[in-house]
VEXDREN-557306 format. One line per field, with one value per atom (N, C-alpha, C): x, z, y; residue in one letter; atom name; residue number from 1. Coordinates in pm, whole numbers, plus 50000, padded with zeros to 5 digits. Layout:
REM residues N
x	(X, ...);
z	(Z, ...);
y	(Y, ...);
type	(A, ...);
atom	(CA, ...);
seq	(NUM, ...);
//
This chain:
REM residues 135
x	(33455, 33385, 33441, 33458, 33515, 33673, 33749, 33875, 33891, 33801, 33820, 33762, 33681, 33638, 33770, 33826, 33948, 34052, 34068, 34172, 34145, 34021, 33968, 33989, 33970, 33976, 34128, 34212, 34345, 34408, 34359, 34414, 34367, 34245, 34203, 34279, 34310, 34399, 34524, 34589, 34727, 34730, 34640, 34646, 34682, 34635, 34664, 34766, 34853, 34965, 35059, 35099, 35203, 35338, 35378, 35515, 35608, 35731, 35819, 35875, 35917, 35971, 36102, 36119, 36231, 36281, 36401, 36469, 36409, 36316, 36277, 36322, 36393, 36424, 36348, 36390, 36312, 36352, 36241, 36265, 36356, 36446, 36536, 36517, 36597, 36586, 36613, 36659, 36691, 36552, 36582, 36463, 36396, 36263, 36192, 36145, 36201, 36129, 36070, 36132, 36072, 36125, 36036, 36101, 35964, 35972, 35874, 35877, 35765, 35766, 35731, 35652, 35597, 35532, 35449, 35369, 35254, 35211, 35093, 35117, 35227, 35267, 35407, 35397, 35524, 35559, 35646, 35680, 35713, 35654, 35677, 35686, 35831, 35862, 35824, 35849, 35807, 35662, 35589, 35436, 35427, 35374, 35350, 35215, 35217, 35091, 35045, 34931, 34876, 34794, 34825, 34763, 34631, 34523, 34393, 34343, 34240, 34191, 34238, 34385, 34431, 34521, 34568, 34651, 34745, 34871, 34967, 35022, 35083, 35134, 35230, 35233, 35319, 35456, 35550, 35687, 35749, 35687, 35742, 35634, 35535, 35459, 35290, 35216, 35102, 35119, 35203, 35239, 35158, 35068, 34983, 35026, 35112, 35168, 35294, 35365, 35513, 35623, 35695, 35798, 35736, 35624, 35567, 35529, 35457, 35408, 35530, 35619, 35761, 35781, 35814, 35868, 35767, 35630, 35555, 35538, 35557, 35580, 35686, 35802, 35914, 35892, 35828, 35806, 35727, 35621, 35518, 35594, 35667, 35768, 35865, 35922, 36024, 35940, 35819, 35718, 35681, 35627, 35624, 35721, 35832, 35943, 35975, 35972, 36002, 35870, 35775, 35664, 35682, 35718, 35735, 35888, 35984, 36090, 36099, 36015, 36048, 35920, 35836, 35728, 35676, 35629, 35566, 35422, 35397, 35282, 35205, 35066, 34972, 34949, 34930, 34874, 34756, 34642, 34520, 34497, 34480, 34462, 34314, 34304, 34149, 34150, 34202, 34197, 34300, 34275, 34382, 34308, 34382, 34347, 34361, 34318, 34344, 34475, 34568, 34704, 34775, 34703, 34737, 34812, 34807, 34870, 34766, 34828, 34721, 34712, 34577, 34513, 34500, 34551, 34567, 34570, 34532, 34553, 34661, 34758, 34895, 34850, 34862, 34824, 34946, 34967, 35074, 35000, 35030, 34973, 34804, 34757, 34604, 34557, 34641, 34605, 34660, 34569, 34596, 34706, 34813, 34919, 34851, 34752, 34683, 34634, 34566, 34528, 34645, 34756, 34886, 34920, 34950, 34990, 34890, 34773, 34654, 34654, 34678, 34672, 34809, 34908, 35044, 35032, 34933, 34925, 35015, 35028, 35118, 35014, 34892, 34807, 34659, 34586, 34440, 34365, 34239, 34150, 34118, 34116, 34080, 33947, 33850, 33885, 33830, 33765, 33688, 33773, 33882, 33959, 34025, 34031, 34095, 34249, 34279, 34448, 34490, 34517, 34533, 34682, 34767, 34912, 34907, 34786, 34763, 34731, 34719, 34672, 34791);
z	(53978, 54025, 54173, 54250, 54385, 54381, 54289, 54297, 54264, 54172, 54150, 54267, 54340, 54466, 54573, 54578, 54674, 54609, 54491, 54416, 54471, 54454, 54472, 54646, 54727, 54861, 54872, 54822, 54862, 54811, 54696, 54641, 54725, 54781, 54876, 55004, 55042, 55173, 55165, 55041, 55034, 54985, 54962, 54897, 55030, 55146, 55260, 55348, 55311, 55402, 55414, 55545, 55568, 55502, 55471, 55408, 55502, 55516, 55627, 55578, 55672, 55636, 55561, 55470, 55388, 55343, 55317, 55257, 55126, 55117, 54985, 54950, 54859, 54795, 54684, 54643, 54529, 54398, 54301, 54180, 54100, 54021, 53937, 53785, 53712, 53576, 53522, 53593, 53561, 53594, 53585, 53603, 53750, 53721, 53866, 53913, 54039, 54106, 54237, 54344, 54463, 54492, 54453, 54475, 54496, 54542, 54543, 54415, 54351, 54231, 54265, 54354, 54398, 54527, 54601, 54720, 54720, 54595, 54587, 54479, 54432, 54327, 54392, 54374, 54425, 54322, 54338, 54268, 54377, 54371, 54488, 54424, 54419, 54354, 54213, 54165, 53992, 53956, 54068, 54042, 54064, 53957, 53968, 54036, 54153, 54260, 54261, 54228, 54245, 54373, 54464, 54610, 54582, 54646, 54644, 54761, 54714, 54834, 54864, 54786, 54826, 54694, 54674, 54565, 54650, 54574, 54639, 54519, 54566, 54457, 54354, 54233, 54141, 54144, 54135, 54121, 54009, 53867, 53750, 53649, 53641, 53539, 53595, 53513, 53553, 53678, 53683, 53816, 53821, 53910, 53924, 54018, 54116, 54235, 54225, 54126, 54107, 54216, 54249, 54334, 54473, 54535, 54635, 54633, 54507, 54486, 54473, 54407, 54390, 54518, 54605, 54737, 54827, 54817, 54882, 54821, 54710, 54628, 54702, 54697, 54751, 54904, 54975, 55128, 55133, 55053, 55050, 55003, 54882, 54865, 54963, 55031, 55160, 55266, 55300, 55398, 55369, 55260, 55216, 55217, 55162, 55188, 55333, 55415, 55565, 55622, 55584, 55632, 55597, 55472, 55431, 55456, 55484, 55537, 55696, 55781, 55900, 55958, 55892, 55944, 55860, 55914, 55820, 55786, 55662, 55609, 55522, 55500, 55421, 55298, 55199, 55041, 55031, 55018, 54989, 54829, 54743, 54609, 54565, 54474, 54442, 54283, 54184, 54066, 53993, 53877, 53810, 53747, 53736, 53658, 53528, 53464, 53303, 53232, 53338, 53290, 53329, 53363, 53394, 53538, 53609, 53755, 53840, 53946, 54033, 54137, 54160, 54256, 54405, 54504, 54629, 54747, 54869, 54998, 55066, 55113, 55204, 55340, 55428, 55584, 55654, 55767, 55849, 55994, 56039, 56195, 56156, 56055, 56029, 55979, 55973, 55932, 55782, 55695, 55545, 55538, 55468, 55451, 55389, 55303, 55258, 55372, 55487, 55571, 55672, 55663, 55746, 55663, 55529, 55444, 55445, 55460, 55462, 55592, 55699, 55827, 55852, 55792, 55795, 55686, 55621, 55518, 55379, 55345, 55251, 55141, 55134, 55052, 55060, 54964, 54968, 54945, 54973, 54937, 54803, 54749, 54617, 54603, 54508, 54407, 54447, 54574, 54596, 54676, 54725, 54809, 54694, 54761, 54690, 54651, 54559, 54544, 54607, 54734, 54813, 54770, 54723, 54663, 54551, 54507, 54371, 54408, 54533, 54592, 54613);
y	(70267, 70365, 70384, 70263, 70252, 70320, 70257, 70321, 70445, 70510, 70641, 70733, 70690, 70748, 70739, 70636, 70621, 70731, 70747, 70825, 70973, 71000, 71164, 71183, 71076, 71112, 71096, 71043, 71046, 71179, 71227, 71348, 71477, 71452, 71577, 71578, 71440, 71433, 71498, 71457, 71502, 71655, 71713, 71853, 71946, 71919, 71988, 71941, 71852, 71801, 71915, 71934, 72013, 72006, 72137, 72147, 72204, 72119, 72178, 72330, 72387, 72522, 72497, 72597, 72568, 72725, 72724, 72841, 72876, 72977, 73015, 73145, 73183, 73289, 73336, 73480, 73536, 73472, 73467, 73383, 73474, 73422, 73488, 73463, 73492, 73467, 73317, 73242, 73099, 73026, 72900, 72795, 72814, 72812, 72828, 72699, 72681, 72531, 72576, 72621, 72672, 72812, 72923, 73051, 73162, 73272, 73354, 73470, 73468, 73538, 73689, 73713, 73830, 73803, 73890, 73863, 73777, 73741, 73674, 73537, 73524, 73422, 73351, 73193, 73155, 73011, 72962, 72839, 72739, 72633, 72534, 72389, 72347, 72221, 72208, 72316, 72320, 72352, 72366, 72418, 72564, 72617, 72779, 72799, 72857, 72875, 73039, 73053, 73195, 73184, 73273, 73255, 73322, 73268, 73313, 73411, 73522, 73592, 73735, 73738, 73877, 73905, 74025, 74068, 74168, 74164, 74265, 74352, 74474, 74556, 74469, 74543, 74492, 74535, 74469, 74504, 74567, 74512, 74563, 74593, 74543, 74571, 74643, 74685, 74756, 74831, 74897, 74991, 75121, 75116, 75231, 75347, 75283, 75363, 75406, 75409, 75442, 75369, 75451, 75383, 75326, 75390, 75339, 75200, 75188, 75049, 74954, 74983, 74905, 74854, 74958, 74912, 74835, 74856, 74787, 74640, 74641, 74475, 74410, 74469, 74423, 74385, 74449, 74431, 74303, 74305, 74191, 74058, 74062, 73949, 73912, 73984, 73976, 73887, 73953, 73899, 73760, 73750, 73613, 73504, 73552, 73455, 73430, 73515, 73493, 73416, 73426, 73346, 73212, 73166, 73018, 72974, 73064, 72993, 72971, 73038, 73023, 72934, 72889, 72814, 72700, 72588, 72498, 72543, 72509, 72563, 72465, 72483, 72395, 72470, 72383, 72419, 72350, 72472, 72404, 72434, 72343, 72371, 72392, 72488, 72467, 72522, 72420, 72435, 72514, 72564, 72673, 72774, 72899, 73005, 72997, 73123, 73114, 73107, 73129, 73116, 72999, 72894, 72767, 72750, 72865, 72864, 72794, 72709, 72656, 72761, 72747, 72852, 72777, 72852, 72776, 72897, 72840, 72918, 72857, 72956, 72879, 72923, 72838, 72870, 72852, 72950, 72917, 72919, 72817, 72787, 72814, 72777, 72780, 72912, 73008, 73128, 73161, 73206, 73215, 73334, 73311, 73405, 73538, 73538, 73650, 73735, 73660, 73754, 73824, 73754, 73811, 73936, 73914, 74029, 74150, 74125, 74218, 74315, 74218, 74287, 74383, 74360, 74425, 74542, 74561, 74670, 74638, 74511, 74471, 74410, 74396, 74343, 74388, 74373, 74407, 74272, 74272, 74156, 74165, 74055, 74023, 73956, 74009, 74097, 74249, 74250, 74380, 74481, 74450, 74546, 74644, 74760, 74878, 74882, 74906, 74900, 75036, 75037, 75125, 75204, 75134, 75166, 75249, 75250, 75345, 75474, 75533, 75649, 75739);
type	(X, X, X, X, X, X, X, X, X, X, X, X, X, X, X, X, X, X, X, X, X, X, X, X, X, X, X, X, X, X, X, X, X, X, X, X, X, X, X, X, X, X, X, X, X, X, X, X, X, X, X, X, X, X, X, X, X, X, X, X, X, X, X, X, X, X, X, X, X, X, X, X, X, X, X, X, X, X, X, X, X, X, X, X, X, X, X, X, X, X, X, X, X, X, X, X, X, X, X, X, X, X, X, X, X, X, X, X, X, X, X, X, X, X, X, X, X, X, X, X, X, X, X, X, X, X, X, X, X, X, X, X, X, X, X, X, X, X, X, X, X, X, X, X, X, X, X, X, X, X, X, X, X, X, X, X, X, X, X, X, X, X, X, X, X, X, X, X, X, X, X, X, X, X, X, X, X, X, X, X, X, X, X, X, X, X, X, X, X, X, X, X, X, X, X, X, X, X, X, X, X, X, X, X, X, X, X, X, X, X, X, X, X, X, X, X, X, X, X, X, X, X, X, X, X, X, X, X, X, X, X, X, X, X, X, X, X, X, X, X, X, X, X, X, X, X, X, X, X, X, X, X, X, X, X, X, X, X, X, X, X, X, X, X, X, X, X, X, X, X, X, X, X, X, X, X, X, X, X, X, X, X, X, X, X, X, X, X, X, X, X, X, X, X, X, X, X, X, X, X, X, X, X, X, X, X, X, X, X, X, X, X, X, X, X, X, X, X, X, X, X, X, X, X, X, X, X, X, X, X, X, X, X, X, X, X, X, X, X, X, X, X, X, X, X, X, X, X, X, X, X, X, X, X, X, X, X, X, X, X, X, X, X, X, X, X, X, X, X, X, X, X, X, X, X, X, X, X, X, X, X, X, X, X, X, X, X, X, X, X, X, X, X, X, X, X, X, X, X, X, X, X, X, X, X);
atom	(N, CA, C, N, CA, C, N, CA, C, N, CA, C, N, CA, C, N, CA, C, N, CA, C, N, CA, C, N, CA, C, N, CA, C, N, CA, C, N, CA, C, N, CA, C, N, CA, C, N, CA, C, N, CA, C, N, CA, C, N, CA, C, N, CA, C, N, CA, C, N, CA, C, N, CA, C, N, CA, C, N, CA, C, N, CA, C, N, CA, C, N, CA, C, N, CA, C, N, CA, C, N, CA, C, N, CA, C, N, CA, C, N, CA, C, N, CA, C, N, CA, C, N, CA, C, N, CA, C, N, CA, C, N, CA, C, N, CA, C, N, CA, C, N, CA, C, N, CA, C, N, CA, C, N, CA, C, N, CA, C, N, CA, C, N, CA, C, N, CA, C, N, CA, C, N, CA, C, N, CA, C, N, CA, C, N, CA, C, N, CA, C, N, CA, C, N, CA, C, N, CA, C, N, CA, C, N, CA, C, N, CA, C, N, CA, C, N, CA, C, N, CA, C, N, CA, C, N, CA, C, N, CA, C, N, CA, C, N, CA, C, N, CA, C, N, CA, C, N, CA, C, N, CA, C, N, CA, C, N, CA, C, N, CA, C, N, CA, C, N, CA, C, N, CA, C, N, CA, C, N, CA, C, N, CA, C, N, CA, C, N, CA, C, N, CA, C, N, CA, C, N, CA, C, N, CA, C, N, CA, C, N, CA, C, N, CA, C, N, CA, C, N, CA, C, N, CA, C, N, CA, C, N, CA, C, N, CA, C, N, CA, C, N, CA, C, N, CA, C, N, CA, C, N, CA, C, N, CA, C, N, CA, C, N, CA, C, N, CA, C, N, CA, C, N, CA, C, N, CA, C, N, CA, C, N, CA, C, N, CA, C, N, CA, C, N, CA, C, N, CA, C, N, CA, C, N, CA, C, N, CA, C, N, CA, C, N, CA, C, N, CA, C, N, CA, C, N, CA, C, N, CA, C, N, CA, C, N, CA, C, N, CA, C, N, CA, C, N, CA, C, N, CA, C, N, CA, C, N, CA, C, N, CA, C, N, CA, C, N, CA, C);
seq	(1, 1, 1, 2, 2, 2, 3, 3, 3, 4, 4, 4, 5, 5, 5, 6, 6, 6, 7, 7, 7, 8, 8, 8, 9, 9, 9, 10, 10, 10, 11, 11, 11, 12, 12, 12, 13, 13, 13, 14, 14, 14, 15, 15, 15, 16, 16, 16, 17, 17, 17, 18, 18, 18, 19, 19, 19, 20, 20, 20, 21, 21, 21, 22, 22, 22, 23, 23, 23, 24, 24, 24, 25, 25, 25, 26, 26, 26, 27, 27, 27, 28, 28, 28, 29, 29, 29, 30, 30, 30, 31, 31, 31, 32, 32, 32, 33, 33, 33, 34, 34, 34, 35, 35, 35, 36, 36, 36, 37, 37, 37, 38, 38, 38, 39, 39, 39, 40, 40, 40, 41, 41, 41, 42, 42, 42, 43, 43, 43, 44, 44, 44, 45, 45, 45, 46, 46, 46, 47, 47, 47, 48, 48, 48, 49, 49, 49, 50, 50, 50, 51, 51, 51, 52, 52, 52, 53, 53, 53, 54, 54, 54, 55, 55, 55, 56, 56, 56, 57, 57, 57, 58, 58, 58, 59, 59, 59, 60, 60, 60, 61, 61, 61, 62, 62, 62, 63, 63, 63, 64, 64, 64, 65, 65, 65, 66, 66, 66, 67, 67, 67, 68, 68, 68, 69, 69, 69, 70, 70, 70, 71, 71, 71, 72, 72, 72, 73, 73, 73, 74, 74, 74, 75, 75, 75, 76, 76, 76, 77, 77, 77, 78, 78, 78, 79, 79, 79, 80, 80, 80, 81, 81, 81, 82, 82, 82, 83, 83, 83, 84, 84, 84, 85, 85, 85, 86, 86, 86, 87, 87, 87, 88, 88, 88, 89, 89, 89, 90, 90, 90, 91, 91, 91, 92, 92, 92, 93, 93, 93, 94, 94, 94, 95, 95, 95, 96, 96, 96, 97, 97, 97, 98, 98, 98, 99, 99, 99, 100, 100, 100, 101, 101, 101, 102, 102, 102, 103, 103, 103, 104, 104, 104, 105, 105, 105, 106, 106, 106, 107, 107, 107, 108, 108, 108, 109, 109, 109, 110, 110, 110, 111, 111, 111, 112, 112, 112, 113, 113, 113, 114, 114, 114, 115, 115, 115, 116, 116, 116, 117, 117, 117, 118, 118, 118, 119, 119, 119, 120, 120, 120, 121, 121, 121, 122, 122, 122, 123, 123, 123, 124, 124, 124, 125, 125, 125, 126, 126, 126, 127, 127, 127, 128, 128, 128, 129, 129, 129, 130, 130, 130, 131, 131, 131, 132, 132, 132, 133, 133, 133, 134, 134, 134, 135, 135, 135);
//
């Protein structure tokens, strides 16, 4: 019991260790290791992560806002890449979603990247924020 408690404490502490800023590009069609899928999903060292608390427009599927949505999706992805490339960040993991993606919050200087994208008009709160790009 004691060793399992230590393992849990170690895991919890490792979850939010800072990640150094790194060049993170857009995911392509090849193997995904560290890249941005879209404004709210990334691959980090082989782990697929869905960022929590916000949603960004879709670049390819389920598009309700046409070309405007695709443009906003591209801007959200570009901004997320910029934030992760130019800043050290922390990843706070919180289980997995129904698709097997790790659910997490990424923070830059203590600020949730989702809050940054929302404040810049590139994302909505999830699940209750309106999909403004559909209008």
